C-alpha positions as CSV (number, residue, x, y, z in Angstrom):
1,M,0.0,0.0,0.0
2,N,1.5,3.4,-1.0
3,R,1.9,6.2,1.5
4,R,-0.7,8.4,-0.2
5,K,-3.4,5.7,-0.1
6,F,-2.5,4.9,3.6
7,L,-2.9,8.5,4.6
8,S,-6.1,8.8,2.7
9,Y,-7.5,5.8,4.6
10,M,-6.3,7.3,7.9
11,S,-8.1,10.6,7.2
12,C,-11.3,8.8,6.3
13,G,-11.3,6.4,9.2
14,C,-13.7,7.1,12.0
15,G,-15.0,10.2,10.2
16,S,-18.1,10.4,12.4
17,L,-15.9,10.8,15.4
18,L,-14.0,13.7,13.7
19,L,-17.2,15.5,12.9
20,S,-18.8,15.2,16.4
21,S,-15.7,15.8,18.5
22,C,-14.0,18.9,17.1
23,T,-13.3,21.9,19.3
24,T,-10.8,24.8,19.1
25,A,-7.7,25.6,21.2
26,P,-7.9,28.6,23.5
27,I,-6.6,31.9,22.0
28,T,-5.1,30.3,18.8
29,D,-8.5,28.9,17.7
30,R,-6.7,25.9,16.2
31,K,-9.1,23.1,15.5
32,Q,-8.8,20.1,17.8
33,L,-10.0,16.6,18.0
34,K,-11.1,15.3,21.4
35,I,-12.6,11.9,21.7
36,V,-11.0,10.9,25.0
37,S,-12.6,12.0,28.3
38,E,-10.7,14.9,29.9
39,A,-12.0,14.1,33.4
40,K,-10.8,10.5,33.1
41,L,-7.4,11.7,31.8
42,N,-7.0,14.2,34.6
43,A,-7.8,11.5,37.2
44,Q,-5.2,9.2,35.7
45,A,-2.7,12.0,35.6
46,A,-3.3,12.8,39.3
47,A,-2.7,9.2,40.3
48,I,0.5,9.0,38.3
49,Y,1.7,12.3,39.8
50,E,1.3,10.8,43.3
51,K,3.4,7.8,42.3
52,I,6.1,10.1,40.9
53,K,6.2,12.1,44.1
54,E,6.8,8.8,46.0
55,K,9.4,7.5,43.5
56,E,11.5,10.6,42.8
57,K,13.7,12.5,45.2
58,M,12.2,15.9,46.0
59,S,14.6,18.8,46.2
60,D,15.2,20.5,49.5
61,D,15.7,23.8,47.8
62,T,12.7,25.4,49.4
63,K,13.6,28.9,48.0
64,T,13.3,27.7,44.4
65,L,10.2,25.6,45.1
66,N,8.5,28.6,46.6
67,E,9.5,30.7,43.6
68,I,7.9,28.0,41.4
69,K,4.7,28.1,43.4
70,E,4.6,31.9,43.3
71,I,5.1,32.0,39.5
72,G,2.4,29.3,39.2
73,K,-0.1,31.2,41.3
74,K,0.4,34.3,39.3
75,M,-0.2,32.4,36.1
76,E,-3.2,30.6,37.6
77,N,-4.8,34.0,38.4
78,S,-3.8,35.7,35.2
79,I,-5.1,32.9,33.0
80,S,-8.5,32.8,34.8
81,E,-8.7,36.6,34.7
82,Y,-7.9,36.8,31.0
83,F,-10.7,34.4,30.1
84,Y,-13.1,36.1,32.5
85,R,-12.5,39.5,30.9
86,A,-12.8,38.0,27.4
87,G,-16.1,36.5,28.3
88,L,-14.8,33.0,27.6
89,E,-15.0,29.7,29.5
90,D,-11.9,29.3,31.7
91,P,-10.2,26.1,30.5
92,T,-8.5,25.7,33.9
93,L,-11.8,25.8,35.9
94,N,-11.5,22.2,37.1
95,F,-7.7,22.1,37.5
96,E,-6.2,21.1,40.8
97,W,-2.8,22.9,40.6
98,E,0.2,21.4,42.2
99,Y,4.0,22.1,41.9
100,I,7.0,19.9,42.8
101,L,10.8,20.3,42.3
102,I,12.5,17.1,41.5
103,D,16.2,16.8,42.5
104,R,17.8,15.5,39.2
105,K,20.6,17.8,38.1
106,K,21.2,15.8,34.9
107,V,17.6,16.3,33.7
108,R,17.0,19.6,31.9
109,N,13.2,19.3,31.8
110,A,9.9,20.3,33.2
111,W,6.3,19.1,32.5
112,C,2.7,19.7,33.3
113,M,0.2,16.9,33.4
114,P,-3.4,17.3,32.5
115,G,-5.3,19.1,35.3
116,G,-2.4,21.3,36.3
117,K,0.1,18.9,37.9
118,I,3.5,20.4,37.3
119,A,7.1,19.2,37.9
120,V,10.3,21.0,37.4
121,Y,13.7,19.2,37.5
122,T,16.7,21.0,39.1
123,G,18.7,20.4,35.9
124,I,16.7,22.9,33.9
125,L,17.7,25.7,36.4
126,E,21.0,25.7,34.6
127,A,19.2,27.1,31.5
128,T,16.5,29.3,33.2
129,K,19.1,31.2,35.3
130,N,16.5,33.7,36.7
131,T,12.8,34.2,37.6
132,D,11.8,35.4,34.1
133,G,13.5,32.4,32.6
134,L,11.8,30.0,35.0
135,A,8.4,31.7,34.3
136,A,9.0,31.2,30.5
137,V,9.5,27.4,31.1
138,M,6.5,27.2,33.4
139,G,4.4,29.2,31.0
140,H,5.2,26.7,28.2
141,E,4.3,23.7,30.3
142,I,1.2,25.3,31.7
143,A,0.1,26.1,28.1
144,H,0.1,22.4,27.3
145,A,-2.4,21.8,30.0
146,V,-4.5,24.8,29.2
147,A,-4.7,23.9,25.6
148,K,-5.6,20.3,26.5
149,H,-2.8,18.9,24.4
150,S,-2.7,15.6,26.3
151,V,-6.4,15.1,25.6
152,E,-5.8,15.8,22.0
153,R,-2.8,13.5,21.7
154,A,-4.6,10.6,23.4
155,S,-7.6,11.2,21.1
156,R,-5.4,11.2,18.0
157,A,-3.5,8.1,19.1
158,T,-6.9,6.3,19.7
159,L,-8.1,7.3,16.2
160,V,-4.8,6.3,14.5
161,N,-4.8,2.9,16.3
162,T,-8.5,2.2,15.5
163,S,-8.1,3.3,11.9
164,A,-5.0,1.1,11.4
165,Q,-6.9,-1.9,12.7
166,L,-9.9,-1.3,10.4
167,I,-7.6,-0.8,7.4
168,D,-5.8,-4.0,8.2
169,I,-9.1,-5.8,8.3
170,F,-10.5,-4.3,5.2
171,S,-7.3,-4.8,3.2
172,G,-7.1,-8.4,4.1
173,G,-4.2,-8.0,6.5
174,K,-1.9,-6.1,4.2
175,L,-0.6,-3.8,7.0
176,S,0.3,-6.8,9.1
177,Q,2.0,-8.3,6.1
178,V,4.1,-5.2,5.6
179,N,5.2,-5.4,9.3
180,R,6.1,-9.1,9.0
181,T,8.0,-8.6,5.8
182,T,10.1,-5.8,7.1
183,G,10.5,-7.3,10.6
184,M,9.5,-4.1,12.2
185,N,6.5,-1.9,12.8
186,T,7.0,-0.1,9.5
187,V,3.4,1.3,9.4
188,G,3.8,2.6,12.9
189,L,7.1,4.3,12.0
190,I,5.5,6.0,9.0
191,T,2.6,7.1,11.1
192,Q,4.9,8.5,13.7
193,I,7.2,10.4,11.4
194,G,4.5,11.4,8.9
195,L,1.6,12.2,11.1
196,L,2.3,12.2,14.9
197,N,5.7,14.0,15.0
198,P,4.5,17.0,12.9
199,F,1.4,17.2,15.0
200,N,3.4,17.1,18.2
201,R,5.7,19.8,16.9
202,Q,2.7,21.9,16.1
203,Q,1.6,21.6,19.7
204,E,5.0,22.5,21.0
205,S,5.0,25.7,18.9
206,E,1.6,26.5,20.1
207,A,2.7,26.0,23.7
208,D,5.7,28.3,23.1
209,Y,3.3,31.0,21.9
210,L,0.7,30.5,24.6
211,G,3.5,30.3,27.2
212,M,4.8,33.7,26.2
213,I,1.2,35.1,26.5
214,F,0.7,33.6,30.0
215,S,4.1,34.9,31.1
216,S,3.4,38.3,29.7
217,L,-0.1,38.5,31.3
218,S,1.5,37.5,34.6
219,G,4.0,40.4,34.5
220,Y,7.2,38.5,33.5
221,D,9.8,39.6,30.9
222,I,9.2,37.3,27.9
223,R,12.4,38.5,26.2
224,E,14.1,35.9,28.4
225,T,12.3,33.1,26.5
226,V,14.6,33.4,23.5
227,K,17.6,33.5,25.8
228,I,16.6,30.2,27.4
229,W,16.5,28.4,24.1
230,E,19.8,29.9,23.1
231,R,21.3,28.5,26.3
232,M,19.6,25.2,25.8
233,R,21.1,25.0,22.3
234,E,24.5,25.6,23.8
235,L,24.0,23.0,26.5
236,N,22.8,20.4,23.9
237,K,26.0,21.0,22.0
238,G,24.5,20.1,18.6
239,K,23.2,16.7,19.8
240,E,19.6,17.4,18.7
241,P,18.0,14.8,16.4
242,P,16.9,15.8,12.9
243,E,13.6,17.8,13.3
244,F,11.5,15.4,11.2
245,M,12.3,12.6,13.7
246,S,11.6,14.7,16.8
247,T,8.4,15.6,18.6
248,H,9.9,19.1,19.2
249,P,11.0,21.9,16.8
250,S,14.7,22.4,16.5
251,S,16.2,25.1,18.7
252,N,17.0,27.3,15.7
253,N,13.4,27.2,14.4
254,R,12.1,27.7,17.9
255,I,14.2,30.8,18.5
256,K,13.2,32.2,15.1
257,D,9.5,31.6,15.8
258,L,9.7,33.1,19.2
259,N,11.4,36.2,17.9
260,E,8.8,36.7,15.2
261,K,5.9,36.5,17.7
262,M,7.4,38.3,20.7
263,N,6.6,41.9,19.9
264,G,3.0,41.0,19.1
265,V,2.6,39.3,22.4
266,I,4.1,42.2,24.3
267,L,1.6,44.6,22.6
268,D,-1.5,42.4,22.6
269,Y,-1.1,40.7,26.0
270,P,0.3,43.2,28.5
271,P,0.4,42.4,32.2
272,L,-3.0,42.2,33.9
273,D,-3.7,44.3,36.9
274,I,-5.4,41.9,39.3
275,S,-6.3,43.5,42.6
């Protein structure tokens, strides 16, 4: 089966679900597919978060943890206030925000689970350097949760898996035959590189943009965002995978995109005065 026909089948599979489950991302208005329960995903994330807190070593750097919580609280309030003033439904209404600092100096990462469960690793502090840098990272991670990216990814994965199974049945097992012939999940690899990776990179770029907005609304200097990625590029020392094989944009493309959008964010989303 050629790639064009495969992608055509994929786009047609479960069409009724696509028509009945489309929403839009907050602020960007990008169309989204959501066929997985957000409440169920939030509950699962909360349970996993508790297990992570038990398994990982929590940092005793209370000063940085308090700074993380302070940044988080400012963003919580600013995000809710923004949507209130815009007359829009607050996407964080049912969030149960929580923040932890994990003591792993070799891990330059942070993440936010569905429902507002956030973790920052001490290793990323090497790149953030200051409060505005930390706010930029947290804004990006919070943006993933606000935009319901996990719900969207789970929905897309469900659709892709279901479509692949149906195509295999209707094609008389040709997809399974391809995998057996090559000795690997060739169809899954094509799907990952051709469909899922570009989609994930789109989400990452959206989180970069929304993260700058949330940081700006909360009163932080978003010019530090570009500086973080410049530092991350230096720390990675050119070891990034080719962009087409990655779920994230390359550092160079990320820096370019952030620079192009920064002035617009500063002008359109100034700090909110919340009394």
